[in-house]
N, C-alpha and C positions, 0 to 999 in steps of 0.2 A: 568542495562538497556541493557541486551544482544541484540545482533543484529543477524538477520538471514543472518539476516539481520540484520537490523537494529535493523536497525535500527534499538539498537532498535531505531526505526525511530521516528523522530519528525514529525511535520506536513509536512515538506518538503519531508520526506520519504514516505509519504502517497500519493505521486503523486501530486505535486503542480498544481496550477491553469493552466488550459489549455484553457478554453474558457469562454466567457461571456454567458449571458443568453438570453432569448427570450424577444421580445418586447411584445408578446401576453400575457405573464405572467409577473408579476413585476420582472424585472431582471436588470442586470448591463451590463456595457460595457466591452471592452477588458481589461484584467489584466493590471494594471499600468495606467489606464485612469480614467477619471472622470465618475461618475455614469450616466447612461442614464436616468433611471427613478427610482422612489421610490416605493417600493411595497405598495400596499394598506394595511392599518392597519388591515382590516378584513381577509387578507390572512394569516391564521395561519397554513395552511398545511405545509408551508416551515419549520416550527420548528419541526413538526413531522418527516418530511423527514430528517432534520438535525440529529435528535436523532437516526434515523435508520442507516444512513450512518456512523455516529460516532460510533455506536455500532459495525458495521462491521469492522471499522478500529481498534477498541479496541480489537475485537476478533482476528484479524490478529496479532496485537502487542503482546497480551498475549500469543498467541500460540508459538511465538518464545521464549519468556522468560520461559514459562513452560517447553518446550522441553529441553532447556539448563540445567535447574536444575535437570531434570529427567534422563539425559544421563547415569550417572553411574548406576542407577537402571535398566534402559533398558539393559545396557551392562551385568549386572550380571544375569538378568532373561532370556535373549535371547542368551547369548554367542556371542554377536556381536563383530566382529573383529575391529581392529583399523580403517580400511578404512570405514567399515560400520558406525562406530561412526561419522566419519567426514561427510559421505554422508547423514546421517539423518538430519544434519543441512545444509551442503553445497548444497545438492541436491535441497532443498527448495529454497535457495538463488539463485542458478543458474537458475532454472526454472522461478522463479519470475523475475529475471533480464532480461532473454531472452524474456519474454512475456509482459513486462510492456508497451513498446511503441506500440506493436501490439494491446494490450488490449485497449489502449487509442484510437487508430485509429478505432478499431471496434466500440467503443462507439460513435465516431464522425459519423460513417457511418450508423450504425444500431440503434442507440439510446442508451444513457447512462443508462437510467433506465433498458432497456432490458438486456444490458450486465452486469449491476450490479446484477440483479436478477439471471442471468445465473451463474455469478461468485460466488455469495453467496451460491447458490444451489450446485454448484460443490464443493466448499470448505467444505460444510457440509457433502457431500457424501465422500469426501476424508478423512475427519476427522474420519468418521465411519470406513473406511478401515484401517486407522492408528490404531484406537482403538482395532480392532479385528485382526490385523496382526499376523499370526501364527509364523513368523520367521523374522529375520532382513532384508532379501531380499525383502519381501512383504512390510515391513515397509518403506524401502528406496523408493520403487516404489510409495507407497501411499504419502510419503512426497513430492516427485517430482510432483505428481498430485496436491497436496495441493498448492505448489508454483505456478503451472501453472494456477490454478483456481483463486488464489489470484491475479494473474496478470490481470485477467479479471475484478475482483471486485474492487481492490484498485484504479486503475487510474480513475474510475468513481466518487470516493468519492468527491474530491475537484472540479471536473468538475461539478458535480451536485450542489455543493455549489455555484460556480460561476454562474451557470445558474439560481439560485434561489434567491441569496442575492445581493443587490446593494453594490457598493464599500464602502459606508459609514458604512455598517453593518459588513463588512468582518473582520475588526479588532477585533470586539467582537467574531465573529465566530472562527477566528484563535486562539484567546485566549482560547476558549473552547477546541479547538483541542489540544492546549498545555497542558491543564488540563487532557485531555484524555490520552495523551502520558505519562504524569507523573503518572496517575493512573494505566496505563498498566504496567509501569516500577515498581511501588511499589507492585501491586497486583500479577503480573505474577509469579515472583519467589516464593512468599509466598504461592500463590494458588497452584502452582505446587508442592511445598514441602508438603503442607497439603494433597492434593489429593493422592500423592504417599505414604506418611507416614500412612495415614488412611487405605490404602489398602481396599477401598470400595468394598464390595461383593467379596472379594478375587481377585480383578482384578489388584492389584498392580499399575503399572504406567499407565494403559490404560485409566482411567478416565480423564487424562490430555487432551486427544483428544476427548473423548466422551462428555465432557462438552460443546463442540461446537454444539452438535446436537440440543438441545432445543433453543439455542440462534440463530442458523442459520435458523431453521424452522420459528421462530417468525419473524426474519428479512425478510424472504422471503414473508411471508403473509402480514406483515405490509407495506413492501416496495412496493408491488404490489398495495396497496390501496392509499398510501400517496405520493409517489414520482412522480413528474411530468416529463414526457418524454421530452428530449431535444436532439438535434443533430446538427452537423455543416451543414450549408446550402450548403457548397462547400467542402465536405470532400475529402481528398486525397485518392488515391488508396493504397491498401495494398502492401507492398514490401516483399512478402514471400521469395524470394531468399536472401534478406538482412537478414531476420530473421534466415534463415538456415545457412548463413555464420557466423553470430555472435554467434549462438549457437554452431556450429561446432568448431569455434576457441576457445571458452571457455572450451568446453569439452576436446579438445586436450591439453589444458594447465592445467586444474585442475585435470582431471582423473589421469594422471601420478603422480601428486603431492600427491594425496590421497592414491594411491596404491604403490608408490615408496618404502617407508620404508618397507612395508610388503613383497614386491617382491624382495627386494635387489637391487633396482634402476637399472632395466634392460635397455639395449641400446634402445629398442623401445620407452621407456618412454622419454628419452632425445630427440630422433628424433621427437616424437610427440610434445613436447614443442617447439622445434625450428620450426616445421611445422606450429604451431599455428600462429606464426608471419607472415608467408606467407599468411595464410587465412585472417588474419586481414588486410594485404595489399590488398588482393583481394576484401575485403569488402569496403575499401576506394575507389578503382577504380570503383566498381559497384555503389557506392553511387554517385560518380561524374557523371557517365553516366546516372543514374536514374534521377538526378536533371536536366540534359540537355534534356532528352527525354520527360518526362511527369511531371516534377516538383514535384514529390512525393517521395523523398528519405526517407528511414528509419531514417537516421541521416542527419541533415542539417549541412553540413561541413562548410558553410560560417560562422557559429557561432564561429568557432575557431579563426576567425580573431579578435574577441573581446577579448582583453588580459585578462580582468577580468573573462570572461567565461571560457577561456582555463585554467586559474589558478584555477578556482572553480572546474572544472572537475578533475584536478590533486589532489586538496584537498579532494574531495569526494572519489576518488579512494583509495588514501593512508589512509584516515580515515577509510574507510570500511575494508581495510587490517588489520589495527591495532585493530579494534573492533572484527573482525573475529577471530584473534589470541587470544586476551585477554579473552573474555568471555568463550570460550570453555575450555581453559587452566585453568582458574580460578576455574571453576566448578570441573574439574578433580582433581585439586590440593587440594581443600577442602575435597572432598568426598573420592577420591581414594588415595590421598597422606596423608592427615592428619587423615583420617578415620572418618570424621564427618558424622552424619546422614544427610539425605536430608533436614530435617526440620531445623537443625542448620545452614546448608549452606544457605537455603532460608532466614532465619531471619538475618543472617550476612550481606546479601546484601541490607537490607532495608535502612540503612543510605545513601548508594550510590544512590538508587532510589529516595529517598526524596530530596536529594541534587540536583539531575538532574532536578526534577520537579520544585523546587523553583527557581533555577538559570535560567531555561529556560523562565519562566514567567517574571522574572525581566529583563533579557537580551533584550527581544523583546519590552517590554513596556517602560522601563526606560533607559537602558544603551546604546543600539545600536543607537537610535535616537540622543543621545548626543555625544557618543565617536566613533561610527562607527566601522571600522575595528579593532581597538585596543581591542575591547571587545573579538572578536574571537581569536586574538593572545594571549590575557591574558588567555583565556580558554585553549589553547594549552599548555602554560607554566604551568598553574595550574595542568593539567593532568600529565605533566612530573614530576612536584614536587610531586604529589601524588604517582606516580610510584616509585620514588626514596625513598620516605618514606617507602613505602611498601617493597621495596628491603631491606632497612636497618633493618626493623622489622623482615622480614623473616630470614635474616642472624643472627640477634641477638637472636631470640627466637626459631628458628628452628621448630621442631615438637611440641613444647610446646606453640606456639602462640595461643592467644585466640581471640574470636570474637570482644571483646571490644577493643583490641589492633589494630585490623584491621579497626576499625571505622574511625579513624583519616585520614589515607590515602584514604579510600573510599569516605569520605565526600569531601576531597580536589579534588579527581578525578571527583566526581559527579558534583561539582560546575563547574569545568572546562568544562566537557562535556555539561552541560546545557547552558553554554555561547556560545557554538559552534553550537549545533544541531538545536536550534530553529531559529536563524536568518540567518543561512548559505545560504539557498536557495534564500531568498529575496536579500541577498547581492550579490550573484553570478548573479542573473537575472537583477539586477538594471540597467545595461548598455546594455542589450540585446534589440534589436528592438522589439516593441510590437507585430509585426506580427509573430515573432518566439518564443514568450514567452512559448507557449504550448510545442513546439518541444524541446526547451531548458530545460524546467523543467523535461520533460520526460526523456531526456538524462541524466540529473544530477542524477535522481533516479536510472536509469538503471546502470550507472557507479558505484554508491555507492554500489548497490547490488552485482555487479560483484566483486568489491573490497572485500566485505564480503566473497563471495564464494572463492576468491583467498586466503584470509587470513585463512579461515578454511582449505583449501588445504595445506597451508604452515605449519599448525600445525604438520604435519608429520616431517617437517624439523626442526622446532624450538623447538619442545616439545618431541614428541615420539622418535625422533632420539637421544635426550639427555637422555631420560629415559632408553632406551636400553632394553635388555632382562635380567632382574635381577630376577632370580628364587627364591632366598632366601626371605622369607616373611619379614624379618627384614630389607632388603635392599630396599624394594619397596617404603616405605614412604620417606626416605632420597633422593631417586632417583627422586621422584616426586617434592620434594621441590627444589632440584638443577635445575631440568628442568624448573620449574615455574620461578625461578629467572632468568634463561637464557632467557626465553620468554619475561619477563618484559623488559630486555634490548633491545630486538627487537622492542617492542611496543614503548619504549621511543625514539628509533631512528626514527621510523616512524613519531611520533609526532613532532620531531625536524624538519623533512623535511616539515611537514605541516605548522609549524610556519614560515619557510622561504618563502614558496610558497604564504602564505597569504599576503605578501607585494605587490603582484600583484593584489589583490582585491581592489575595489574602497575604498578610505579612508572613505567615508560616502555614504551609499546607497541612491539612489534617492527615495524620498517618492512617494507612490502611488498617481496617479493623477497629478504628476509633469511632465511637458513635453508634450508629445503627448496627445491629447484629442479627443475622438470620440464624435461627437455631436449626438443628437437624430436623426437629419435628416440623417446623414451618415448611422446609423444603420437601419433606416426605408428604406433607399434606398436598402440596402442589403436584407432586408426582402422582399421587392417587387420583387427582382430578383429571389427569391425562395419561393413563398408563401406557398408551401406545408411543408416546414421545419420550425422549430423554428428559429427565426431570430438571430442566434448566429454568430458573426463574426468568421472567420475561426480559428479553433484550430487544432494543429497538432497532439499532442500525448497525454500526461497525464495531 
């Protein structure tokens, strides 16, 4: 379940709930509150709309996993450098992270349906540019465009769900999202492996991007017909300086990491990384002023006073770092280190993906309601256990390790990840005030994607630095195996930190509908205040 993210992302990484729905159409109240009204049984359009937005989310998830499995083939055919390899994945994650909150706000202001259609159209166009890219530089640029357009599309997905389905139906809907995440995890690597291995029309790896074209065009046409428009009646203003600061800070941090190994770690790279901390500090100051002047900061800093939320942000950031390192390194290890074909590498990952999917469904529906935070902590421990088993097997069997020998540690890791990714966002948001639920969930997703981009940048340090420049062909395989083992220790260390930070999460998440409740009268009052807009209580971001 590679991540570009992510994610690869569970429902939480698809931009969690940001807003409720309209009173004019059968919709629900603010996330975490009781439903306002129950949709009329005859309103079947919402299920068509759900299928469309879930298909778009699936397309985004599969795109990440497909690219990861095809990286070695792209490298061989295009001659991509080490930094280009990292930017093909990290560029997407960085653009996605930088644009998530802005994409959510644009949806609140101009309409979620409109931004969803713009996003899916742009994503489809960017996929075509990726598929026909003549060199690594164009491919990297197209991947960044893909991430930026995904940031317009993805935040609208669950916002549209919240604007369309009442609270009592959302459990079923989120269960379907979990299934989509699992299906994306299972099908992505295998589909990418098959498309690359088949070399359709002599295009090599390019069909992994071109497959998005028919799906995106269909989503554009059907979305225009079946999705109902919604927006926030009192949408906040865009904070473009905030977006610029956060993007600049991430670039100053990640760019030197990705180019450092290749350029011999020049002085300007170290200065840039130190300077990024100053830009982050400037962002915090700007956000404080923005909150005081017009009440529409990009980041709601008051959220960090909630201990469980601050801890959740730390968990998401470090989890993203670990995933960013592992999945890229794992792909390179199997194909470039062990010399496996792309198809064999894709099939090897199936047990992991199936385990993630099954465990994610069980954790949300059965385990977390009963055991709370312990489920997530158990997931972290299982992932560490899986990594240690993988390390032992890699050392024991070396270059002779087989796919079936990898199955055991991958299943253990997959179960652990499934226990974490599905319930994490709801757990983190459970103590956040309802009026900030949208802003908080958008920030969680943004931070996780930033962590992924940072992890991908760190691959230069924890992997390529260990591989070194070994020109003798017989030395390449063992070098990759050694570097892979070293990277696994880094990921295990990250997960150990995550386990400890999880103690700050609430022992048992508050159930939806528990606590604050919006009455129908309250929402109708808001609707009357802004009759031209759908009567959605205010939502901030994603």
